[in-house]
C-alpha positions as CSV (number, residue, x, y, z in Angstrom):
1,M,-86.3,-59.1,3.0
2,R,-84.4,-56.6,0.8
3,S,-80.7,-56.2,1.0
4,P,-79.4,-52.9,2.5
5,G,-78.5,-50.5,-0.2
6,A,-80.6,-52.4,-2.8
7,N,-81.8,-50.2,-5.7
8,A,-85.1,-50.9,-7.3
9,F,-84.2,-48.6,-10.2
10,S,-80.8,-50.1,-11.0
11,T,-80.0,-50.8,-14.7
12,T,-79.2,-54.4,-13.6
13,P,-82.4,-56.4,-12.9
14,D,-82.7,-57.5,-9.3
15,P,-85.1,-60.4,-8.5
16,Q,-86.0,-59.0,-5.1
17,F,-87.9,-56.1,-6.9
18,A,-89.5,-58.3,-9.5
19,Y,-93.3,-58.3,-10.0
20,E,-94.2,-61.9,-10.6
21,T,-97.0,-62.3,-13.1
22,R,-98.9,-65.4,-14.0
23,E,-96.8,-65.8,-17.1
24,H,-93.5,-65.5,-15.1
25,R,-94.7,-68.2,-12.7
26,L,-95.6,-70.5,-15.6
27,A,-92.2,-69.9,-17.3
28,M,-90.5,-70.7,-14.0
29,V,-92.4,-73.9,-13.6
30,K,-91.5,-75.0,-17.1
31,I,-87.9,-74.1,-16.7
32,L,-87.5,-75.9,-13.4
33,Y,-89.3,-79.0,-14.8
34,S,-86.9,-79.1,-17.8
35,I,-83.9,-78.8,-15.4
36,Q,-85.2,-81.4,-13.0
37,Q,-86.0,-83.9,-15.7
38,R,-82.6,-83.3,-17.4
39,M,-84.2,-82.4,-20.7
40,G,-81.2,-80.5,-21.9
41,M,-81.1,-77.0,-23.2
42,F,-84.1,-74.7,-23.3
43,L,-84.7,-71.4,-25.0
44,M,-86.3,-68.4,-23.2
45,R,-87.1,-65.6,-25.6
46,G,-89.3,-62.5,-25.5
47,D,-89.4,-58.8,-26.2
48,V,-87.1,-56.3,-24.5
49,G,-88.3,-55.6,-20.9
50,T,-90.4,-58.7,-20.5
51,G,-88.3,-60.1,-17.6
52,K,-86.0,-62.7,-19.2
53,T,-82.9,-61.5,-17.3
54,T,-84.8,-61.1,-14.1
55,L,-86.3,-64.6,-14.4
56,S,-82.8,-65.9,-15.1
57,R,-81.4,-64.2,-12.0
58,F,-84.3,-65.5,-9.9
59,L,-83.7,-69.0,-11.2
60,L,-80.0,-68.8,-10.4
61,Q,-80.8,-67.5,-6.9
62,Q,-83.3,-70.3,-6.3
63,L,-81.1,-73.1,-7.6
64,S,-77.9,-71.9,-6.0
65,A,-79.4,-72.8,-2.6
66,D,-79.6,-76.5,-3.8
67,D,-76.3,-78.4,-3.6
68,G,-77.5,-80.7,-6.5
69,Y,-76.8,-78.1,-9.1
70,R,-73.7,-76.4,-10.5
71,L,-74.6,-73.1,-12.0
72,A,-72.9,-70.6,-14.3
73,Y,-74.2,-67.3,-15.5
74,L,-72.7,-66.2,-18.8
75,S,-73.5,-62.5,-19.3
76,N,-71.0,-62.0,-22.1
77,M,-71.5,-64.5,-24.9
78,N,-68.1,-63.6,-26.4
79,Q,-66.2,-64.7,-23.3
80,R,-64.7,-68.2,-23.3
81,T,-64.9,-70.5,-20.3
82,E,-62.3,-73.0,-19.2
83,A,-64.4,-75.7,-20.8
84,G,-64.3,-73.8,-24.1
85,F,-67.9,-72.9,-24.2
């Protein structure tokens, strides 16, 4: 169910309006597998508009419901965290 006031045409990607392609499902399975197996870092790359940010937000949304994960979303790579990352 979509949130009241949600905007499908916002400049910020919203996973609730995403069209999930076969490629997106495959990427999600690979990402989740690497996280669950504690394989370390992974790289997601692609052309502008291919759904990287939307997939990232969908992943955050999905994993935030699980108490076994601590999540952080860094949208500004110039910003420092308390841990110094």
